[in-house]
C-alpha positions as CSV (number, residue, x, y, z in Angstrom):
1,M,-10.6,-12.9,0.9
2,I,-11.6,-9.7,2.4
3,L,-10.3,-8.6,5.7
4,G,-12.5,-5.2,6.6
5,R,-12.9,-3.5,3.3
6,Y,-9.6,-4.4,1.6
7,K,-9.1,-7.5,-0.6
8,I,-5.6,-9.5,0.8
9,G,-3.7,-10.3,-2.4
10,S,-4.3,-13.1,-5.4
11,L,-3.9,-16.3,-3.6
12,K,-4.7,-19.1,-6.1
13,K,-5.7,-22.2,-5.2
14,G,-3.0,-24.8,-4.8
15,N,-0.2,-22.6,-5.6
16,R,1.9,-20.1,-3.8
17,K,4.2,-17.9,-5.7
18,E,7.8,-18.4,-5.1
19,G,8.5,-14.8,-4.4
20,N,5.8,-14.1,-1.5
21,M,7.2,-11.9,1.1
22,L,8.3,-13.6,4.6
23,R,5.3,-13.5,6.5
24,I,5.3,-15.5,10.0
25,G,2.1,-16.2,12.2
26,I,2.7,-17.5,15.8
27,T,-0.2,-19.0,17.4
28,G,-0.6,-20.6,21.1
29,A,-2.0,-19.8,24.5
30,H,-0.8,-16.8,26.6
31,G,2.4,-17.1,29.2
32,L,4.4,-19.2,26.8
33,G,6.9,-17.0,25.2
34,K,5.2,-15.9,21.9
35,T,6.1,-12.3,22.3
36,T,9.5,-12.8,23.3
37,L,9.9,-14.8,20.0
38,A,8.2,-12.7,17.8
39,K,10.2,-9.9,18.7
40,A,13.5,-11.6,18.3
41,L,12.3,-12.6,14.5
42,A,11.4,-9.0,13.7
43,K,14.9,-7.9,14.8
44,E,16.7,-10.5,13.0
45,F,14.9,-10.5,9.7
46,N,14.0,-6.9,10.2
47,L,10.2,-7.8,9.8
48,Y,7.0,-5.6,10.4
49,Y,6.0,-6.5,13.8
50,L,2.3,-7.0,14.5
51,P,2.2,-6.5,18.1
52,E,-0.4,-8.5,20.4
53,V,-2.9,-5.8,21.2
54,A,-4.5,-7.4,24.1
55,R,-2.1,-6.8,26.6
56,E,-1.9,-3.1,25.8
57,M,-5.7,-2.7,26.2
58,L,-6.0,-4.7,29.2
59,G,-3.4,-2.3,30.5
60,W,-5.5,0.5,29.9
61,S,-7.9,-1.0,32.4
62,P,-5.3,-3.1,35.0
63,D,-8.1,-3.6,37.5
64,K,-10.1,-6.1,34.5
65,D,-9.0,-9.6,34.4
66,W,-10.4,-11.1,30.9
67,R,-11.3,-14.5,32.7
68,D,-14.4,-12.6,34.4
69,F,-15.5,-10.5,31.5
70,N,-18.9,-10.2,31.3
71,T,-20.9,-10.3,27.9
72,Y,-20.7,-6.8,27.0
73,Q,-17.1,-6.6,27.9
74,A,-16.0,-10.2,26.2
75,I,-17.8,-9.3,22.9
76,Y,-16.2,-5.8,22.6
77,F,-12.8,-6.9,23.7
78,E,-12.6,-9.5,21.3
79,E,-14.0,-7.6,18.5
80,A,-11.2,-4.7,19.1
81,L,-8.8,-7.5,18.9
82,M,-10.1,-8.7,15.5
83,N,-10.2,-5.4,14.2
84,A,-6.6,-3.8,15.2
85,H,-5.4,-7.6,13.9
86,K,-7.1,-6.9,10.4
87,F,-6.0,-3.3,10.5
88,Y,-2.1,-4.5,10.7
89,L,-2.6,-7.3,8.3
90,N,-4.1,-4.7,5.8
91,S,-1.3,-2.6,6.3
92,C,1.2,-5.2,5.5
93,I,-0.8,-6.4,2.5
94,R,-1.2,-2.8,0.8
95,K,2.1,-2.2,1.3
96,D,3.7,-5.3,0.3
97,I,5.8,-5.6,3.5
98,A,7.1,-9.0,5.2
99,F,5.8,-9.2,8.6
100,V,5.7,-11.3,12.1
101,T,2.6,-11.3,13.9
102,D,2.4,-12.1,17.9
103,R,-1.2,-14.1,17.5
104,I,-3.4,-14.9,14.5
105,M,-7.0,-14.6,13.8
106,L,-7.5,-18.3,15.2
107,D,-6.3,-16.9,18.4
108,I,-9.1,-14.4,18.8
109,K,-11.4,-17.0,17.8
110,A,-10.2,-19.4,20.8
111,Y,-10.6,-16.9,23.3
112,A,-14.0,-16.2,22.2
113,V,-15.1,-19.7,22.4
114,Y,-13.4,-19.8,25.9
115,H,-16.1,-16.9,26.8
116,A,-18.7,-19.2,25.2
117,N,-17.8,-22.2,27.2
118,R,-18.4,-20.1,30.6
119,G,-21.5,-19.1,29.0
120,V,-20.6,-15.3,28.6
121,I,-20.8,-15.0,24.8
122,E,-23.6,-16.8,23.0
123,W,-22.5,-19.5,20.7
124,D,-24.3,-18.0,17.6
125,K,-22.0,-15.0,18.3
126,I,-18.7,-17.0,17.8
127,S,-19.1,-16.9,14.0
128,R,-18.0,-13.2,13.8
129,F,-14.6,-14.3,14.7
130,S,-14.5,-17.2,12.5
131,C,-10.9,-18.0,10.7
132,P,-11.3,-18.6,7.0
133,S,-9.2,-21.1,5.6
134,E,-8.1,-18.4,2.8
135,Y,-6.2,-16.7,6.1
136,F,-3.4,-19.2,6.1
137,G,-2.5,-18.5,2.4
138,L,-1.3,-15.3,3.8
139,F,2.1,-17.1,5.8
140,T,5.1,-18.6,4.3
141,H,5.8,-19.7,8.0
142,L,3.5,-20.7,11.0
143,I,4.7,-21.5,14.5
144,F,2.3,-23.0,17.2
145,V,3.8,-22.4,20.6
146,F,2.4,-25.2,23.2
147,D,2.7,-25.9,26.7
148,A,3.9,-29.7,26.5
149,N,3.6,-30.5,30.3
150,E,0.6,-28.0,30.9
151,D,2.5,-26.5,33.7
152,R,3.5,-23.2,31.9
153,T,0.0,-21.4,31.6
154,D,-3.0,-21.6,33.4
155,Y,-6.5,-23.5,33.3
156,A,-7.6,-21.2,30.5
157,G,-4.7,-21.5,28.4
158,I,-5.1,-25.2,28.5
159,E,-8.5,-25.0,27.2
160,I,-7.3,-22.1,24.6
161,Q,-4.3,-24.5,23.5
162,E,-6.4,-27.6,22.9
163,F,-8.9,-25.5,20.9
164,I,-6.1,-24.1,18.8
165,E,-4.6,-27.6,18.2
166,K,-7.9,-29.2,17.3
167,E,-9.0,-26.4,14.7
168,L,-5.3,-26.5,13.1
169,K,-5.7,-30.1,12.7
170,N,-9.4,-29.4,11.1
171,F,-8.0,-27.0,8.8
172,T,-4.9,-29.2,7.7
173,L,-5.5,-31.3,4.3
174,S,-1.9,-32.9,4.5
175,E,1.6,-32.8,5.9
176,Q,4.8,-33.4,4.5
177,G,8.0,-33.1,6.3
178,N,7.7,-29.6,7.9
179,K,5.1,-28.4,5.4
180,R,1.7,-28.2,6.0
181,T,-1.3,-27.8,3.2
182,F,-4.3,-26.2,4.5
183,K,-7.7,-26.0,3.3
184,G,-7.9,-23.7,0.0
185,G,-4.5,-25.6,-0.9
186,H,-2.3,-23.2,0.9
187,A,1.0,-24.8,1.8
188,L,3.5,-23.5,4.2
189,F,6.3,-24.2,6.5
190,Y,4.7,-25.4,9.9
191,A,6.4,-25.9,13.1
192,E,5.1,-27.1,16.9
193,I,7.4,-25.5,19.4
194,P,7.6,-26.0,23.1
195,A,7.0,-23.3,25.6
196,Y,9.9,-20.4,25.6
197,P,11.1,-21.4,22.6
198,D,15.1,-20.9,21.6
199,A,14.6,-18.3,19.2
200,H,18.2,-19.1,17.5
201,K,16.9,-22.4,16.3
202,I,13.8,-20.7,15.1
203,I,15.7,-18.3,13.1
204,K,18.0,-21.2,11.7
205,W,14.6,-22.9,10.7
206,I,13.2,-19.9,8.9
207,R,16.4,-19.2,7.2
208,E,16.6,-22.9,6.0
209,T,13.0,-22.7,4.7
210,S,12.9,-19.4,2.9
211,N,14.2,-18.3,-0.3
212,D,16.5,-15.6,-1.5
213,F,13.5,-13.3,-2.7
214,Q,12.0,-13.4,0.9
215,L,15.3,-13.0,2.8
216,D,16.3,-9.9,0.5
217,N,12.8,-8.3,0.3
218,L,12.7,-7.0,4.2
219,L,12.4,-3.7,5.9
220,N,15.3,-1.9,4.4
221,S,17.1,1.7,3.8
222,D,14.5,1.6,0.6
223,T,11.6,1.8,3.0
224,D,10.7,5.3,3.3
225,L,8.6,7.2,6.0
226,A,6.3,8.8,3.4
227,A,5.2,5.6,2.0
228,F,4.2,4.5,5.6
229,V,2.6,7.8,6.7
230,K,0.5,7.4,2.9
231,L,-0.6,4.1,3.9
232,Y,-1.6,4.9,7.3
233,K,-3.8,7.8,5.9
234,K,-5.5,5.5,3.4
235,F,-6.9,4.0,6.6
236,G,-8.2,7.1,8.0
237,I,-5.5,7.1,10.7
238,D,-4.0,10.5,11.7
239,V,-0.3,9.6,12.1
240,K,1.8,11.5,14.4
241,I,5.4,11.5,13.8
242,N,7.9,12.4,16.2
243,K,11.3,13.9,15.7
244,G,13.7,12.3,17.7
245,V,17.6,12.6,18.1
246,D,20.2,13.5,15.6
247,D,17.2,14.5,13.2
248,M,15.7,11.4,13.0
249,Y,11.9,10.4,13.3
250,D,10.0,7.8,14.9
251,I,6.6,6.1,13.4
252,F,5.2,4.1,16.3
253,L,3.8,0.9,15.3
254,T,1.3,-0.3,17.8
255,M,-2.3,0.4,18.7
256,S,-3.4,4.0,19.5
257,N,-6.8,5.7,20.3
258,Q,-6.6,6.2,16.5
259,L,-7.4,2.4,16.0
260,P,-10.9,1.0,15.8
261,V,-11.5,0.1,19.4
262,L,-13.6,2.6,20.7
263,K,-16.3,-0.2,21.3
264,Y,-14.0,-1.5,23.9
265,R,-13.9,1.9,25.4
266,E,-17.5,1.7,25.6
267,A,-17.5,-1.7,27.3
268,F,-15.2,0.0,30.0
269,P,-16.4,3.6,30.4
270,T,-13.7,4.2,33.5
271,L,-11.2,3.9,30.6
272,S,-12.0,7.6,29.4
273,N,-9.1,9.5,31.2
274,K,-6.5,7.1,30.1
275,F,-7.8,6.2,26.8
276,G,-6.3,9.5,25.3
277,G,-2.9,9.3,26.8
278,R,0.0,7.9,25.3
279,P,-0.1,4.0,25.4
280,E,2.6,1.4,26.2
281,F,4.2,1.3,22.7
282,Y,5.6,-2.2,21.6
283,S,7.9,-1.1,18.8
284,R,8.7,1.7,16.2
285,I,10.4,2.2,13.2
286,V,13.2,4.9,13.0
287,F,13.9,7.0,9.8
288,D,16.8,9.1,9.2
289,K,16.4,12.8,8.2
290,D,16.2,11.7,4.5
291,G,13.2,9.9,5.7
292,K,14.9,6.5,5.0
293,F,14.4,3.2,7.3
294,V,17.1,2.8,9.9
295,K,16.1,0.2,12.3
296,Q,13.3,-0.9,14.3
297,E,13.0,-1.2,18.0
298,F,11.1,-3.1,20.9
299,W,10.3,-2.8,24.5
300,G,7.6,-3.5,26.8
């Protein structure tokens, strides 16, 4: 499977290596507590946190409501999200890092379909946001957060939730206990959780369904700053390292004006002044003076 120009792993049909890194995907409509859950899991397991970049991009242009995007804005916005998601996934795969992602590729397609339903994006352009079945082979766990009573999100959220639920069923080959096998033969642990999930219960479930290798191979003191800098530079990203207190160093893991979202700026010319400034960071990894991993922090 190719994301961007990089190959993602060797995923043999019907077979998942016992030693796969712990990799968790969280999907669902907006306003249901996915981000809070993703950050809790990242902190508990020391996972590389892949943020929902839509919130940050919208933050650069607070006068814009994505529900009212025109064709130009909607297409560039969804493409920017897809490019950023692929970038983060490729970063994890290239470095063989365990991760949790706040939203998956299927979510991006769901929002694109929402815009198609309102006549903003032409249906023949939806294919560029497709989610291949091989994609599910990246995950060990998949969590679908849903609005059980349809009172936790808005009308658009319900439409998006119904699309995601339908697509997940279309991709499913079989279900057995809390495992689901997707097209391509990729089996993973699957959970459907009501809105504002109890993170402690999810943490317990992940521990119960993960092997020792997965729980031992997380972000730890063996993860060094130099490896992250080298990785980002392979993607053409000019990494700026901030020297913090007590001779520690910070590397920020979120969207920046270095990542492939320039077409989004084209769709919103008024962003020019804010785009080059410091964005609202969602997380960072802190290294000590010797360049060894210390901790991961979250805010926003």
